[in-house]
RODO-2510 file (C-alpha; in nm, 4 decimals, decimal comma):
residues 267
     n   res          X          Y          Z
     1     m    -0,9313     1,8094    -0,3001
     2     k    -1,0635     1,9323     0,0227
     3     t    -1,1712     1,8225     0,3898
     4     g    -1,3622     2,1026     0,5264
     5     i    -1,1238     2,1558     0,7953
     6     p    -0,9790     2,5063     0,7434
     7     e    -0,6452     2,4937     0,8849
     8     v    -0,6036     2,1599     0,6356
     9     d    -0,7366     2,2801     0,3480
    10     r    -0,4945     2,5923     0,3713
    11     t    -0,2361     2,3945     0,3684
    12     i    -0,3341     2,1537     0,0799
    13     a    -0,3545     2,5048    -0,1211
    14     a    -0,0172     2,6066    -0,0248
    15     v     0,1408     2,2614    -0,1108
    16     a    -0,0409     2,2555    -0,4225
    17     a     0,0908     2,6396    -0,5250
    18     t     0,4460     2,5088    -0,4102
    19     a     0,4404     2,1891    -0,6092
    20     a     0,3104     2,3724    -0,9155
    21     e     0,6225     2,6054    -0,8772
    22     r     0,8627     2,2941    -0,8914
    23     y     0,6817     2,0858    -1,1024
    24     g     0,4567     2,2996    -1,2900
    25     a     0,0567     2,3231    -1,3534
    26     a     0,0096     2,0280    -1,5506
    27     a     0,1426     1,7890    -1,2938
    28     v    -0,0618     1,9332    -0,9986
    29     a    -0,3737     1,9245    -1,2358
    30     r    -0,4913     1,5603    -1,1642
    31     i    -0,3622     1,5506    -0,8187
    32     a    -0,5915     1,8570    -0,7461
    33     a    -0,8918     1,6606    -0,9437
    34     s    -0,8739     1,3918    -0,6638
    35     t    -1,1236     1,3649    -0,4436
    36     l    -1,1054     1,2483    -0,0579
    37     s    -1,3786     1,0044    -0,0001
    38     s    -1,3912     1,0526     0,3554
    39     f    -1,4447     1,4321     0,3340
    40     e    -1,6344     1,4756    -0,0387
    41     s    -1,8886     1,2859    -0,1857
    42     p    -1,6782     1,0510    -0,4313
    43     v    -1,8036     1,0141    -0,7730
    44     w    -1,6807     0,6864    -0,8841
    45     e    -1,5730     0,6193    -1,2283
    46     n    -1,5961     0,2205    -1,1847
    47     e    -1,8425     0,1195    -0,9107
    48     r    -1,6351    -0,1878    -0,8372
    49     q    -1,3354     0,0270    -0,7390
    50     r    -1,3849     0,2625    -0,4361
    51     p    -1,1053     0,4003    -0,2537
    52     t    -1,1779     0,4938     0,1131
    53     w    -0,8966     0,7288     0,1189
    54     v    -0,8551     0,9095    -0,2081
    55     h    -0,9486     0,8741    -0,5722
    56     t    -0,7234     1,0031    -0,8385
    57     p    -0,8907     1,0498    -1,1912
    58     g    -0,8122     0,8965    -1,5117
    59     l    -0,5894     0,6031    -1,3892
    60     t    -0,6626     0,2597    -1,5656
    61     a    -0,8408     0,0385    -1,3230
    62     r    -0,7971    -0,3349    -1,3223
    63     p    -0,7989    -0,5718    -1,0376
    64     f    -0,4490    -0,7675    -1,0764
    65     w    -0,1682    -0,6385    -1,2749
    66     t     0,1143    -0,8506    -1,4539
    67     r     0,4588    -0,7331    -1,4008
    68     e     0,4747    -0,6297    -1,7903
    69     q     0,1670    -0,4160    -1,7206
    70     c     0,3801    -0,2177    -1,4920
    71     g     0,6237     0,0282    -1,6776
    72     r     0,8787     0,1607    -1,4793
    73     l     0,7848    -0,0229    -1,1635
    74     t     0,8912    -0,3458    -1,3583
    75     e     1,2541    -0,3270    -1,2699
    76     m     1,1856    -0,2969    -0,8844
    77     i     0,9415    -0,5841    -0,9447
    78     t     1,1813    -0,7851    -1,0748
    79     a     1,4744    -0,7001    -0,8232
    80     f     1,2404    -0,7994    -0,5171
    81     e     1,1798    -1,1470    -0,6891
    82     a     1,5247    -1,2088    -0,7471
    83     g     1,6154    -1,1357    -0,3848
    84     r     1,3079    -1,3356    -0,2629
    85     e     1,5004    -1,6121    -0,1203
    86     a     1,7535    -1,3990     0,0626
    87     i     1,4483    -1,1784     0,2015
    88     a     1,2984    -1,4728     0,3512
    89     a     1,6201    -1,6279     0,5037
    90     e     1,6900    -1,2807     0,6604
    91     i     1,3685    -1,2484     0,7974
    92     q     1,3899    -1,6063     0,9721
    93     q     1,6844    -1,4513     1,1974
    94     i     1,5095    -1,1325     1,3150
    95     d     1,2671    -1,1361     1,6298
    96     t     0,9115    -1,1004     1,4862
    97     s     0,7259    -1,0879     1,8280
    98     r     0,6420    -0,6953     1,7964
    99     m     0,3642    -0,8476     1,5057
   100     g     0,0949    -0,8086     1,7681
   101     v    -0,0967    -0,4929     1,6489
   102     p    -0,3229    -0,5250     1,3518
   103     y    -0,3041    -0,3203     1,0672
   104     d    -0,4793     0,0338     1,0851
   105     h    -0,7423     0,0214     0,8420
   106     l    -1,0199     0,2607     0,7575
   107     s    -1,2778    -0,0275     0,6251
   108     v    -1,2108    -0,3277     0,8573
   109     e    -1,2893    -0,3544     1,1859
   110     p    -0,9508    -0,4452     1,4089
   111     e    -1,1410    -0,6902     1,6039
   112     k    -1,1971    -0,9057     1,3126
   113     i    -0,8167    -0,9295     1,1763
   114     r    -0,6169    -0,9818     1,5001
   115     g    -0,4619    -1,2995     1,3045
   116     w    -0,3331    -1,0372     1,0271
   117     k     0,0177    -0,9572     1,1817
   118     n     0,2753    -0,7359     1,0799
   119     l     0,6210    -0,6030     1,1118
   120     f     0,7151    -0,2603     0,9460
   121     f     1,0164    -0,1784     0,7395
   122     f     0,8762     0,1627     0,6829
   123     k     0,5709     0,3018     0,8435
   124     d     0,4035     0,6688     0,7290
   125     y     0,7534     0,6948     0,4996
   126     q     0,9608     0,6869     0,8088
   127     p     1,1996     0,3809     0,7743
   128     d     1,2988     0,1261     1,1059
   129     v     1,6648     0,1912     1,0616
   130     e     1,7506    -0,0635     1,3030
   131     l     1,5102    -0,3334     1,1759
   132     l     1,6384    -0,2537     0,8226
   133     e     2,0100    -0,2966     0,8972
   134     r     1,8763    -0,6848     0,9963
   135     v     1,7269    -0,7310     0,6504
   136     p     2,0185    -0,6304     0,3794
   137     t     1,8478    -0,7578     0,0779
   138     i     1,5351    -0,5111     0,1463
   139     k     1,7606    -0,2447     0,2556
   140     a     1,9695    -0,2632    -0,0769
   141     i     1,6727    -0,2521    -0,2839
   142     t     1,4935     0,0222    -0,1051
   143     d     1,8036     0,2270    -0,1286
   144     r     1,8275     0,1641    -0,4753
   145     f     1,4620     0,2642    -0,6302
   146     g     1,3284     0,5882    -0,5812
   147     p     0,9380     0,7294    -0,5220
   148     a     0,8702     0,6810    -0,8962
   149     q     0,9281     0,3155    -0,8395
   150     l     0,8747     0,2649    -0,4777
   151     d     0,6564     0,4227    -0,2662
   152     r     0,7510     0,4266     0,1244
   153     f     0,4000     0,4928     0,2869
   154     e     0,4553     0,1526     0,4130
   155     l     0,6853    -0,1908     0,3584
   156     f     0,6057    -0,4718     0,5905
   157     l     0,6059    -0,8320     0,6747
   158     s     0,2621    -0,9342     0,6646
   159     v     0,1592    -1,2416     0,8122
   160     l    -0,1622    -1,4227     0,8111
   161     e    -0,1900    -1,6815     1,1059
   162     p    -0,3697    -1,9841     1,0836
   163     g    -0,7517    -1,9634     1,0211
   164     t    -0,7307    -1,6068     0,9502
   165     h    -0,9548    -1,4184     0,7047
   166     i    -0,9277    -1,0504     0,6442
   167     p    -1,3153    -0,9839     0,5412
   168     p    -1,4005    -0,7980     0,2091
   169     h    -1,3131    -0,4467     0,1901
   170     f    -1,1606    -0,1271    -0,0047
   171     g    -0,7967     0,0283     0,0174
   172     g    -0,7115     0,3392     0,0410
   173     s    -0,5912     0,5112    -0,2871
   174     n    -0,6346     0,3810    -0,6478
   175     a    -0,2696     0,6236    -0,7088
   176     k    -0,1263     0,3095    -0,5732
   177     l    -0,0937    -0,0356    -0,6370
   178     t    -0,0293    -0,3155    -0,3848
   179     l     0,2609    -0,5834    -0,4289
   180     h     0,2908    -0,8992    -0,2334
   181     l     0,6388    -1,0791    -0,2366
   182     p     0,5505    -1,4682    -0,1305
   183     l     0,7931    -1,5507     0,1635
   184     s     0,6459    -1,8233     0,3376
   185     v     0,3054    -2,0154     0,1973
   186     p     0,1933    -2,3211     0,3091
   187     e    -0,0026    -2,5788     0,0961
   188     g    -0,3548    -2,5835     0,1101
   189     d    -0,6250    -2,3037     0,1269
   190     t    -0,4973    -1,9659     0,1579
   191     a    -0,5717    -1,7075    -0,1103
   192     i    -0,6500    -1,3685    -0,2218
   193     r    -0,9779    -1,2455    -0,3844
   194     v    -0,9499    -0,9192    -0,5533
   195     d    -1,2951    -0,8295    -0,7352
   196     t    -1,4013    -1,1302    -0,9011
   197     e    -1,0646    -1,3375    -0,9160
   198     t    -0,9002    -1,5330    -0,6831
   199     r    -0,5121    -1,6007    -0,6775
   200     g    -0,2805    -1,8000    -0,4288
   201     w     0,0779    -1,7036    -0,3704
   202     a     0,2500    -2,0347    -0,4543
   203     s     0,4225    -1,9487    -0,7495
   204     g     0,6557    -1,7102    -0,6023
   205     d     0,6302    -1,4515    -0,8033
   206     m     0,5302    -1,1061    -0,7160
   207     v     0,1128    -1,0736    -0,6704
   208     i     0,0143    -0,7146    -0,8233
   209     f    -0,3336    -0,5747    -0,7390
   210     d    -0,5190    -0,2858    -0,6990
   211     d    -0,6724    -0,3025    -0,3366
   212     t    -0,9060    -0,0406    -0,4066
   213     f    -1,1206    -0,3230    -0,5510
   214     d    -1,3170    -0,4927    -0,3012
   215     h    -1,1012    -0,7608    -0,1762
   216     e    -1,0468    -1,0257     0,0901
   217     a    -0,7753    -1,2847     0,1816
   218     w    -0,7719    -1,6075     0,4132
   219     n    -0,5645    -1,8544     0,5463
   220     r    -0,7131    -2,1930     0,6005
   221     t    -0,4582    -2,3892     0,6697
   222     g    -0,2340    -2,4977     0,9812
   223     q     0,0742    -2,2983     0,9226
   224     q     0,1393    -1,8948     0,8733
   225     r     0,1391    -1,7648     0,5478
   226     a     0,3925    -1,4855     0,5074
   227     v     0,4464    -1,2024     0,2311
   228     l     0,6457    -0,8928     0,2067
   229     l     0,3945    -0,6259     0,1157
   230     l     0,5116    -0,3104    -0,0432
   231     k     0,3459    -0,0291    -0,2208
   232     a     0,3873     0,1516    -0,5789
   233     y     0,2442     0,4606    -0,7299
   234     h     0,0562     0,3872    -1,0432
   235     p     0,2630     0,3371    -1,3596
   236     e     0,0367     0,5825    -1,5386
   237     l     0,1326     0,8676    -1,3088
   238     t     0,3991     1,0835    -1,4582
   239     v     0,7235     1,1195    -1,2625
   240     e     0,6504     1,4584    -1,2162
   241     e     0,3083     1,3546    -1,0760
   242     v     0,4796     1,1079    -0,8258
   243     g     0,6596     1,4318    -0,7010
   244     v     0,3345     1,6539    -0,6264
   245     l     0,1850     1,3504    -0,4257
   246     e     0,5247     1,2932    -0,2552
   247     m     0,4888     1,6474    -0,1471
   248     f     0,1553     1,5947    -0,0328
   249     a     0,2665     1,2705     0,1634
   250     p     0,3498     1,4183     0,5061
   251     l    -0,0018     1,5976     0,5343
   252     s    -0,1666     1,3027     0,4091
   253     a    -0,0361     1,0593     0,6478
   254     k    -0,0994     1,3122     0,9183
   255     v    -0,4684     1,3625     0,8536
   256     y    -0,4829     0,9840     0,7777
   257     r    -0,3908     0,9062     1,1200
   258     e    -0,6008     1,1720     1,2984
   259     l    -0,9239     1,0302     1,0928
   260     l    -0,8229     0,7097     1,2682
   261     k    -0,8222     0,8080     1,5868
   262     t    -1,1733     0,9430     1,5797
   263     k    -1,2677     0,5905     1,4841
   264     g    -1,0908     0,4749     1,7979
   265     r    -0,7951     0,3339     1,5939
   266     g    -0,4449     0,3883     1,5305
   267     q    -0,1664     0,4701     1,7758
***
């Protein structure tokens, strides 16, 4: 796992050494064998799965996941599903006017997704403390679960305005799953396609998928579609491996944001 940027690679080596002392060499091995797609020539284990940021070897790859396939994540998923109505009601009471900035993404041009609007409760592992106080159900759940069940790189309200289409693209890391908790889903043609399968959000259950497969989403109705979008580390990673990834998280976020800036994106 190297960027070719000397100071960054020295930091990667230093973090890996510290992680080995804390969690053991075995916990570091798979993470160290990961490839940074933006800097190294990736070798895809599955040609239909192409992470744009980091590829971690040896993890089961499937476009959609069921709650029962998610191992230690299942309790967290169930908690969010149980709180869905309360979360939706709390969000209705907050000011969502800050949702005007499109999501920063390596593989989607911002001008193509102006109708995809987001309000972040966590961004780059940092909580919006004031905003979380306005949504006590989300705060209670995020306080309850640690990194092995809930990744805090990002957790946000994700809205597709009427007529919005997020074009086909690949997500950043196969070491994470993406989860959509449906909050407001209009009747009609609004759905997400991951690989070869298309699904909607109408059931109210969490939609769980691997965004490193080619995917797209759309809302061809006349009303907003709103979900709570969260991330979780792949359930086949050990708790120790998650600990290693968490140690790399601040560096990863910093390098990711710097790379976005070189592409004229980000804030």
